[in-house]
Backbone as CSV, one residue per row, in Angstrom:
resi,resn,N_x,N_y,N_z,CA_x,CA_y,CA_z,C_x,C_y,C_z
1,MET,75.114,261.605,38.733,74.009,261.230,37.878,73.027,260.381,38.685
2,SER,71.743,260.710,38.608,70.747,259.946,39.349,70.412,258.659,38.611
3,GLN,69.998,257.682,39.374,69.680,256.366,38.822,68.175,256.258,38.589
4,ILE,67.777,255.649,37.479,66.374,255.422,37.165,66.113,253.923,37.260
5,TYR,65.098,253.553,38.025,64.784,252.144,38.255,63.451,251.834,37.589
6,PHE,63.436,250.862,36.698,62.239,250.566,35.910,61.487,249.312,36.338
7,ASP,61.975,248.556,37.303,61.367,247.277,37.646,60.563,247.356,38.935
8,HIS,59.664,248.345,39.045,58.876,248.500,40.266,57.853,247.386,40.455
9,ALA,57.591,246.583,39.428,56.695,245.446,39.603,57.357,244.400,40.501
10,ALA,58.682,244.347,40.483,59.404,243.376,41.309,59.594,243.902,42.730
11,THR,59.945,245.160,42.856,60.165,245.762,44.169,60.119,247.273,44.032
12,THR,59.700,247.914,45.065,59.632,249.370,45.081,60.311,249.849,46.346
13,SER,61.074,250.917,46.234,61.749,251.439,47.420,60.721,251.951,48.423
14,MET,61.062,251.838,49.692,60.152,252.257,50.754,60.523,253.646,51.235
15,VAL,59.533,254.399,51.660,59.792,255.712,52.245,60.295,255.513,53.671
16,GLU,61.008,256.490,54.176,61.656,256.372,55.489,60.685,256.037,56.631
17,PRO,59.497,256.665,56.724,58.583,256.286,57.819,58.151,254.813,57.754
18,ALA,58.005,254.270,56.546,57.627,252.861,56.410,58.767,251.952,56.855
19,ILE,59.990,252.322,56.524,61.151,251.533,56.954,61.250,251.540,58.475
20,LYS,61.030,252.702,59.086,61.087,252.812,60.549,60.014,251.945,61.203
21,ALA,58.783,252.017,60.698,57.685,251.218,61.264,57.960,249.730,61.104
22,LEU,58.456,249.332,59.935,58.762,247.921,59.696,59.852,247.442,60.642
23,THR,60.910,248.228,60.783,62.030,247.849,61.643,61.589,247.706,63.094
24,GLU,60.771,248.663,63.568,60.298,248.601,64.956,59.415,247.377,65.187
25,ASN,58.547,247.070,64.259,57.599,245.975,64.467,58.170,244.608,64.128
26,ALA,59.183,244.550,63.285,59.779,243.273,62.908,60.530,242.640,64.070
27,THR,60.886,243.416,65.060,61.616,242.878,66.207,60.689,242.348,67.298
28,GLN,59.389,242.553,67.148,58.434,242.072,68.154,58.059,240.620,67.864
29,LEU,58.066,239.829,68.913,57.652,238.437,68.774,56.155,238.332,68.991
30,GLY,55.528,237.411,68.314,54.117,237.163,68.522,53.352,237.089,67.222
31,ASN,52.325,236.246,67.239,51.427,236.090,66.105,50.142,236.829,66.450
32,ALA,49.740,237.757,65.589,48.563,238.586,65.871,47.291,237.762,66.060
33,SER,47.292,236.525,65.633,46.118,235.659,65.799,46.181,234.817,67.074
34,SER,47.273,234.924,67.814,47.437,234.125,69.033,46.771,234.793,70.224
35,LEU,46.447,233.989,71.233,45.781,234.502,72.424,46.747,234.865,73.547
36,HIS,48.016,234.473,73.427,48.964,234.799,74.486,49.325,236.286,74.448
37,SER,49.987,236.753,75.506,50.238,238.189,75.649,51.067,238.762,74.501
38,ALA,52.051,238.024,74.021,52.860,238.532,72.899,51.991,238.711,71.649
39,GLY,51.114,237.752,71.398,50.217,237.847,70.252,49.240,238.997,70.383
40,ARG,48.697,239.180,71.587,47.750,240.287,71.805,48.431,241.632,71.618
41,ASN,49.691,241.737,72.022,50.433,242.990,71.858,50.646,243.303,70.378
42,VAL,51.027,242.287,69.607,51.204,242.471,68.161,49.869,242.843,67.523
43,ARG,48.799,242.186,67.952,47.463,242.478,67.409,47.053,243.923,67.703
44,LYS,47.363,244.402,68.912,47.053,245.781,69.296,47.764,246.766,68.353
45,ASN,49.034,246.504,68.073,49.790,247.371,67.169,49.231,247.313,65.744
46,LEU,48.843,246.128,65.303,48.270,245.961,63.973,46.962,246.737,63.846
47,GLU,46.109,246.617,64.846,44.822,247.320,64.804,45.000,248.832,64.905
48,GLN,46.003,249.268,65.652,46.293,250.709,65.735,46.726,251.227,64.360
49,ALA,47.565,250.472,63.667,47.985,250.860,62.322,46.789,250.896,61.374
50,ARG,45.906,249.922,61.491,44.702,249.868,60.657,43.843,251.127,60.881
51,GLU,43.696,251.522,62.146,42.899,252.713,62.469,43.546,253.989,61.940
52,GLU,44.870,254.087,62.036,45.576,255.268,61.531,45.430,255.384,60.015
53,ILE,45.570,254.272,59.318,45.431,254.278,57.860,43.998,254.608,57.466
54,ALA,43.033,254.061,58.189,41.623,254.338,57.900,41.311,255.822,58.075
55,ALA,41.876,256.437,59.093,41.650,257.868,59.318,42.203,258.695,58.151
56,ILE,43.364,258.311,57.667,43.969,259.022,56.530,43.156,258.790,55.261
57,ALA,42.677,257.557,55.072,41.926,257.196,53.858,40.451,257.578,53.956
58,ASP,40.020,258.099,55.097,38.630,258.495,55.336,37.682,257.314,55.094
59,CYS,37.978,256.210,55.768,37.117,255.029,55.669,37.085,254.330,57.022
60,LEU,36.357,253.267,57.109,36.281,252.489,58.341,37.506,251.591,58.476
61,PRO,37.972,251.358,59.698,39.100,250.428,59.874,38.825,249.052,59.272
62,SER,37.577,248.604,59.297,37.248,247.293,58.738,37.413,247.256,57.226
63,GLU,37.535,248.415,56.585,37.745,248.475,55.140,39.216,248.412,54.762
64,ILE,40.099,248.439,55.749,41.545,248.342,55.505,41.940,246.880,55.630
65,ILE,42.470,246.327,54.560,42.857,244.921,54.534,44.336,244.837,54.184
66,PHE,45.099,244.212,55.049,46.523,244.027,54.799,46.721,242.720,54.035
67,THR,47.547,242.760,53.002,47.850,241.560,52.222,49.355,241.339,52.217
68,ALA,49.753,240.148,51.835,51.167,239.796,51.830,51.874,240.202,50.547
69,SER,51.108,240.520,49.506,51.751,240.841,48.229,50.809,241.640,47.344
70,GLY,51.376,242.211,46.290,50.566,242.913,45.302,49.623,241.965,44.584
71,THR,50.068,240.760,44.330,49.221,239.773,43.663,48.008,239.435,44.524
72,GLU,48.233,239.240,45.815,47.121,238.954,46.719,46.154,240.138,46.774
73,ALA,46.688,241.345,46.784,45.836,242.539,46.805,45.025,242.654,45.515
74,ASN,45.663,242.393,44.380,44.943,242.424,43.095,43.822,241.394,43.071
75,ASN,44.118,240.175,43.523,43.098,239.123,43.533,41.922,239.501,44.433
76,LEU,42.215,240.074,45.580,41.156,240.496,46.491,40.297,241.586,45.854
77,ALA,40.945,242.540,45.179,40.199,243.613,44.521,39.323,243.075,43.394
78,ILE,39.864,242.165,42.608,39.093,241.574,41.501,37.888,240.807,42.048
79,LYS,38.106,240.018,43.086,36.995,239.280,43.685,35.954,240.232,44.270
80,GLY,36.415,241.329,44.862,35.477,242.320,45.392,34.613,242.917,44.299
81,LEU,35.211,243.206,43.148,34.429,243.719,42.023,33.430,242.674,41.536
82,TYR,33.869,241.431,41.511,32.988,240.336,41.090,31.802,240.191,42.042
83,TRP,32.098,240.167,43.369,31.020,240.024,44.350,30.062,241.211,44.279
84,ARG,30.615,242.380,44.089,29.750,243.568,43.999,28.847,243.474,42.781
85,ALA,29.405,243.027,41.656,28.609,242.893,40.436,27.500,241.863,40.620
86,ARG,27.754,240.849,41.406,26.751,239.799,41.664,25.842,240.163,42.819
87,ASN,26.132,241.294,43.465,25.344,241.755,44.592,25.330,240.729,45.728
88,ILE,26.511,240.179,45.989,26.693,239.215,47.065,27.613,239.853,48.096
89,ALA,27.332,239.662,49.357,28.191,240.201,50.409,29.559,239.543,50.331
90,SER,30.597,240.351,50.447,31.969,239.848,50.416,32.547,239.842,51.821
91,PRO,33.664,239.140,52.052,34.293,239.162,53.373,34.694,240.570,53.794
92,ALA,34.923,241.464,52.831,35.339,242.818,53.167,34.165,243.688,53.577
93,GLY,32.935,243.230,53.382,31.772,244.028,53.767,30.634,243.770,52.808
94,PRO,29.477,244.339,53.082,28.328,244.109,52.215,28.510,244.730,50.845
95,ALA,27.816,244.176,49.873,27.874,244.715,48.517,27.426,246.160,48.548
96,GLY,28.039,246.965,47.706,27.672,248.366,47.631,28.577,249.260,48.465
97,THR,29.470,248.676,49.277,30.391,249.530,50.017,31.383,250.125,49.049
98,ARG,31.947,251.243,49.433,32.855,251.910,48.507,34.111,251.083,48.305
99,SER,34.657,251.124,47.114,35.854,250.342,46.830,37.016,251.282,46.556
100,SER,38.216,250.845,46.896,39.409,251.654,46.700,39.927,251.491,45.285
101,ALA,40.633,252.502,44.836,41.295,252.409,43.544,42.463,251.439,43.692
102,VAL,42.657,250.623,42.706,43.740,249.643,42.733,44.672,249.923,41.568
103,ARG,45.943,249.946,41.845,46.926,250.140,40.799,47.260,248.766,40.235
104,TRP,46.743,248.498,39.048,46.952,247.183,38.434,48.373,247.107,37.921
105,ASN,49.105,246.091,38.321,50.501,246.008,37.898,50.782,244.833,36.980
106,THR,49.771,244.070,36.612,50.015,242.960,35.694,48.891,242.865,34.683
107,GLN,49.221,242.404,33.514,48.211,242.207,32.480,47.219,241.124,32.883
108,SER,47.670,240.123,33.628,46.745,239.060,34.042,45.657,239.614,34.950
109,ALA,46.001,240.552,35.814,44.988,241.158,36.682,43.974,241.934,35.858
110,LEU,44.439,242.636,34.851,43.519,243.385,33.989,42.597,242.450,33.225
111,ARG,43.153,241.345,32.691,42.320,240.387,31.959,41.256,239.779,32.863
112,ALA,41.648,239.428,34.080,40.684,238.847,35.011,39.609,239.865,35.382
113,ALA,40.005,241.110,35.583,39.030,242.146,35.927,38.036,242.344,34.789
114,ARG,38.531,242.345,33.561,37.623,242.501,32.410,36.659,241.316,32.317
115,LEU,37.147,240.129,32.591,36.313,238.937,32.531,35.213,238.994,33.583
116,PHE,35.581,239.320,34.831,34.615,239.308,35.920,33.700,240.524,35.935
117,CYS,34.135,241.623,35.373,33.382,242.875,35.530,32.577,243.267,34.298
118,ARG,32.586,242.449,33.256,31.802,242.823,32.082,30.324,242.637,32.371
119,PRO,29.486,243.486,31.768,28.050,243.374,32.006,27.531,242.009,31.536
120,THR,26.676,241.456,32.321,26.091,240.159,31.991,24.800,240.003,32.782
121,THR,24.016,239.037,32.422,22.807,238.726,33.170,23.126,237.576,34.107
122,TRP,22.941,237.789,35.402,23.266,236.761,36.382,22.042,235.931,36.688
123,THR,22.246,234.651,36.770,21.158,233.766,37.189,21.560,233.098,38.481
124,ARG,20.583,232.807,39.305,20.881,232.153,40.586,20.223,230.817,40.657
């Protein structure tokens, strides 16, 4: 009998290629923000992954943003929608750039998105 798992908000199983990539890179020492050789090597691998994902997603590598969690990704997406609505340049790029679909996994993210994205008159 197969098992059905309903708590994907807490954790989701990884596909085999992702497990392999994680295992290979988790053994490398270095901080991608460091200037020493170990850090530069990790940064090179990170940027290569960013370019590969961008090619698959048909976007610019600068449009690929890695986050530490789903919550961080949701917050970034909500802020991006807010900045776009205000026509202000965001850290991810200038207003008007294409935005990715986000799979909202919490009611709080939906409430925040509705709050920030409702039509309104902006004053500066």
